[in-house]
C-alpha positions as CSV (number, residue, x, y, z in Angstrom):
1,M,-31.4,-3.5,-32.7
2,G,-30.3,-6.8,-31.1
3,K,-26.7,-6.3,-32.3
4,R,-26.6,-2.9,-30.8
5,L,-27.9,-4.1,-27.4
6,C,-25.4,-6.8,-27.3
7,L,-22.6,-4.3,-28.0
8,L,-23.9,-2.1,-25.3
9,L,-23.8,-5.0,-22.8
10,A,-20.4,-6.0,-23.8
11,L,-19.0,-2.4,-23.3
12,A,-20.7,-2.2,-19.9
13,A,-19.1,-5.6,-18.9
14,L,-15.7,-4.3,-20.1
15,L,-16.0,-1.1,-18.0
16,S,-17.2,-3.1,-14.9
17,G,-14.2,-5.3,-15.3
18,C,-11.9,-2.3,-14.9
19,G,-13.1,-2.0,-11.3
20,K,-12.1,-5.5,-10.1
21,V,-10.3,-5.2,-6.7
22,V,-7.8,-7.5,-5.1
23,V,-6.5,-7.9,-1.5
24,L,-3.2,-6.1,-1.0
25,Q,-2.6,-6.9,2.7
26,A,-4.7,-8.7,5.3
27,S,-4.8,-9.3,9.1
28,L,-3.3,-5.8,9.8
29,Q,-3.6,-3.7,12.9
30,D,-5.5,-0.5,12.4
31,V,-2.5,1.7,13.0
32,D,-0.4,-0.2,10.4
33,A,-3.4,-0.1,7.9
34,N,-3.7,3.7,8.3
35,E,0.0,4.2,7.6
36,M,-0.3,2.1,4.4
37,V,-3.4,3.9,3.3
38,Q,-1.6,7.2,3.8
39,A,1.5,6.1,1.8
40,L,-0.7,4.7,-1.1
41,T,-3.0,7.7,-1.3
42,A,0.1,10.0,-1.5
43,Q,1.0,8.0,-4.7
44,G,-2.6,8.5,-6.2
45,I,-3.6,4.9,-5.5
46,Q,-7.2,4.3,-4.4
47,V,-7.2,1.9,-1.4
48,E,-10.1,0.6,0.7
49,K,-10.0,-0.6,4.3
50,R,-12.1,-3.6,5.3
51,Q,-12.6,-4.7,8.9
52,E,-12.5,-8.5,9.2
53,K,-12.3,-11.0,12.0
54,T,-8.5,-11.4,11.7
55,G,-7.8,-7.7,11.4
56,V,-7.9,-5.0,8.8
57,S,-7.5,-5.8,5.1
58,L,-6.6,-3.4,2.3
59,T,-7.9,-3.8,-1.2
60,V,-6.9,-2.0,-4.4
61,K,-7.8,-2.2,-8.1
62,E,-6.2,-5.1,-9.9
63,D,-4.5,-2.7,-12.3
64,D,-2.9,-0.8,-9.4
65,L,-1.5,-3.9,-7.6
66,S,2.0,-3.8,-9.1
67,R,2.3,0.0,-8.4
68,A,0.9,-0.3,-4.9
69,T,3.4,-3.1,-4.1
70,S,6.3,-1.0,-5.3
71,A,5.1,2.1,-3.4
72,M,4.9,0.1,-0.2
73,Q,8.3,-1.4,-0.6
74,A,9.8,2.1,-1.2
75,A,8.1,3.2,2.0
76,G,9.3,0.3,4.1
77,L,5.8,-1.1,4.6
78,P,4.6,-3.2,6.1
79,R,6.8,-2.8,9.1
80,R,8.2,-5.9,10.7
81,N,6.2,-7.0,13.8
82,R,8.2,-6.8,16.9
83,S,7.9,-8.2,20.3
84,N,8.0,-6.0,23.4
85,L,10.1,-6.9,26.5
86,G,7.1,-8.3,28.3
87,E,6.4,-10.8,25.5
88,V,10.1,-11.7,25.1
89,F,10.6,-12.4,28.8
90,K,7.4,-14.3,29.3
91,K,8.5,-17.7,30.7
92,Q,7.0,-20.8,29.1
93,G,8.2,-23.2,31.8
94,M,8.9,-23.1,35.5
95,I,12.6,-22.6,35.3
96,S,14.7,-20.9,32.6
97,S,18.4,-21.6,32.0
98,P,20.9,-18.6,32.2
99,M,21.4,-18.9,28.4
100,E,17.6,-18.6,27.8
101,E,17.4,-15.6,30.0
102,R,20.4,-14.0,28.2
103,V,19.0,-14.7,24.7
104,R,15.7,-13.2,25.6
105,Y,17.2,-10.2,27.2
106,I,19.4,-9.4,24.1
107,H,16.5,-10.1,21.8
108,G,14.2,-7.8,23.8
109,L,16.8,-5.1,24.1
110,S,17.4,-5.1,20.3
111,E,13.7,-5.0,19.6
112,E,13.1,-1.9,21.8
113,L,16.1,-0.1,20.3
114,E,14.8,-0.8,16.8
115,A,11.3,0.5,17.7
116,T,12.9,3.7,19.1
117,L,15.2,4.4,16.1
118,Q,12.1,4.2,13.8
119,L,10.7,7.1,15.6
120,F,13.5,9.3,14.0
121,D,12.1,11.4,11.1
122,R,12.5,9.7,7.7
123,V,13.7,6.4,9.1
124,L,11.9,3.5,7.4
125,S,13.4,0.5,9.1
126,A,16.1,-0.2,11.6
127,R,18.0,-3.3,12.9
128,V,20.2,-3.5,15.9
129,H,22.5,-6.4,16.7
130,V,23.7,-6.3,20.4
131,V,26.8,-8.1,21.8
132,L,26.9,-8.0,25.7
133,P,30.0,-8.7,27.8
134,E,30.8,-12.4,27.8
135,R,33.8,-14.6,28.8
136,I,34.5,-16.9,25.9
137,A,36.5,-19.4,28.0
138,P,37.7,-19.6,31.6
139,G,40.8,-17.5,32.2
140,E,40.3,-15.4,29.0
141,A,39.5,-11.7,28.9
142,I,35.9,-10.8,28.8
143,Q,34.6,-9.8,25.4
144,P,33.4,-6.2,25.7
145,S,30.0,-5.0,24.6
146,S,29.3,-3.7,21.1
147,A,26.5,-3.0,18.8
148,A,25.9,-2.8,15.1
149,V,23.0,-0.6,13.7
150,F,21.6,-0.7,10.3
151,I,19.1,2.1,9.2
152,R,17.2,2.4,6.0
153,Y,15.8,5.9,5.5
154,R,13.9,8.0,3.0
155,A,16.0,10.8,1.4
156,P,16.8,13.5,2.1
157,L,18.5,12.9,5.5
158,D,21.6,14.3,6.9
159,E,23.7,11.2,7.9
160,D,26.4,13.3,9.6
161,A,23.8,14.8,11.9
162,V,21.8,11.6,12.6
163,T,24.7,9.2,13.1
164,P,26.0,10.7,16.4
165,R,22.6,10.8,17.8
166,V,22.0,7.1,16.9
167,R,25.4,6.2,18.6
168,R,24.5,8.2,21.7
169,L,21.2,6.6,22.0
170,V,22.4,3.0,21.5
171,S,25.4,3.4,23.7
172,S,23.3,4.8,26.5
173,S,20.9,1.9,26.3
174,I,23.3,-1.0,26.4
175,P,25.3,-2.0,29.5
176,G,29.1,-1.4,29.1
177,L,28.8,1.1,26.2
178,S,28.3,4.4,28.1
179,G,30.8,7.2,27.5
180,E,32.9,8.2,24.6
181,D,34.7,4.8,24.5
182,G,31.4,3.0,24.3
183,R,30.1,5.1,21.4
184,N,33.2,4.2,19.4
185,K,32.1,0.5,19.7
186,V,28.7,1.2,18.1
187,S,29.0,0.9,14.3
188,V,26.2,2.5,12.3
189,V,25.4,1.8,8.6
190,M,22.8,4.0,6.9
191,T,21.5,3.6,3.4
192,P,18.9,5.4,1.5
193,A,15.8,3.6,0.1
194,E,14.9,3.7,-3.5
195,A,12.7,6.7,-4.3
196,A,9.1,6.0,-4.7
197,P,7.7,6.4,-8.2
198,P,6.1,9.9,-8.7
199,P,2.3,10.0,-8.3
200,P,0.3,10.0,-11.5
201,A,-1.7,13.1,-12.5
202,W,-5.4,12.7,-12.0
203,T,-8.2,14.3,-14.0
204,M,-12.1,14.2,-14.1
205,V,-13.9,12.6,-17.0
206,G,-17.5,13.3,-16.4
207,P,-18.2,11.9,-12.9
208,F,-15.1,9.6,-12.9
209,H,-11.8,10.5,-11.2
210,V,-9.1,8.7,-13.3
211,A,-5.5,8.9,-14.1
212,A,-4.6,11.4,-16.8
213,E,-3.1,8.6,-19.0
214,S,-6.4,6.7,-18.9
215,A,-8.6,9.7,-19.6
216,S,-8.5,9.5,-23.4
217,G,-9.4,5.9,-23.5
218,L,-12.3,6.4,-21.0
219,R,-13.6,9.4,-23.0
220,Y,-13.6,7.3,-26.2
221,A,-15.4,4.5,-24.5
222,L,-18.0,6.8,-23.0
223,T,-18.5,8.6,-26.3
224,V,-19.1,5.3,-28.2
225,M,-21.5,4.1,-25.5
226,A,-23.4,7.4,-25.7
227,L,-23.7,7.3,-29.5
228,L,-24.9,3.7,-29.3
229,V,-27.4,4.5,-26.7
230,V,-28.7,7.5,-28.7
231,A,-28.8,5.3,-31.9
232,G,-30.6,2.6,-30.0
233,L,-33.2,5.0,-28.6
234,A,-33.7,6.6,-32.0
235,A,-34.2,3.2,-33.6
236,A,-36.6,2.1,-30.9
237,G,-38.5,5.4,-31.1
238,Y,-38.8,5.1,-34.8
239,G,-40.0,1.6,-34.5
240,L,-42.7,2.6,-32.0
241,L,-43.9,5.5,-34.1
242,R,-44.0,3.5,-37.3
243,N,-46.2,0.8,-35.5
244,H,-48.4,3.3,-33.8
245,P,-52.2,2.8,-34.8
246,M,-52.7,6.5,-35.7
247,L,-49.6,6.6,-37.9
248,A,-50.6,3.3,-39.6
249,K,-54.2,4.5,-40.2
250,F,-52.8,7.8,-41.7
251,S,-50.4,5.8,-44.0
252,K,-53.3,3.7,-45.3
253,R,-55.4,6.8,-46.1
254,R,-52.5,8.3,-48.1
255,A,-51.8,5.1,-50.0
256,P,-55.1,5.0,-52.0
257,A,-54.9,8.8,-52.6
258,A,-51.4,8.4,-54.0
259,A,-52.6,5.4,-56.2
260,Q,-55.5,7.5,-57.7
261,E,-53.1,10.3,-58.6
């Protein structure tokens, strides 16, 4: 009886260990956390949101950590935090040099364009590098404006249809690039992201919702546990009945009768 009880406790501890959770991401904004939850749920990964002092944290089962990380990378998550124009142009001192003002302006312009490009359907991430008109040295010609755009997207996406729209948007937002000539100075590079792994098939094993590949192992473990519980209860019931006063008295009465025969 003691051996069976120990085995039952060991199996229960083993099953409880399968539910260990780990932190996937922390200090997230609620909007970013919801986007990650949606992407992971679509891949059949159970994720839990927890509100903490520093923001929202996401936890997953330890066995799903590797698959969750791959799914987030394929979806371009988490997105890079960007500063808006108000934050970029916030002065730290009383006076800013023309160079500081120019750098902040270019940085803010690039950030705003990147945020706008990510609103395109199926665009995962975007980077924009802006070059504004500048005279390299006195007496030399002014270097014209130009821009380079890098877009990482989730297939399928028609590059031939999206690229002209990207050029038109960027050229209209940067001084000196308006018109057809300006669009020709905007280079666009688009690359597809690696496809996310297909979501696993899920099935029900009793009250548990598990991946199909884990169903057989869980059924076996539950069957073994059920048999051990039944055997333990039967052994305990037999022991109680055997030691019951009425049954013991009846056995004593039958013992002399059997001896006389």
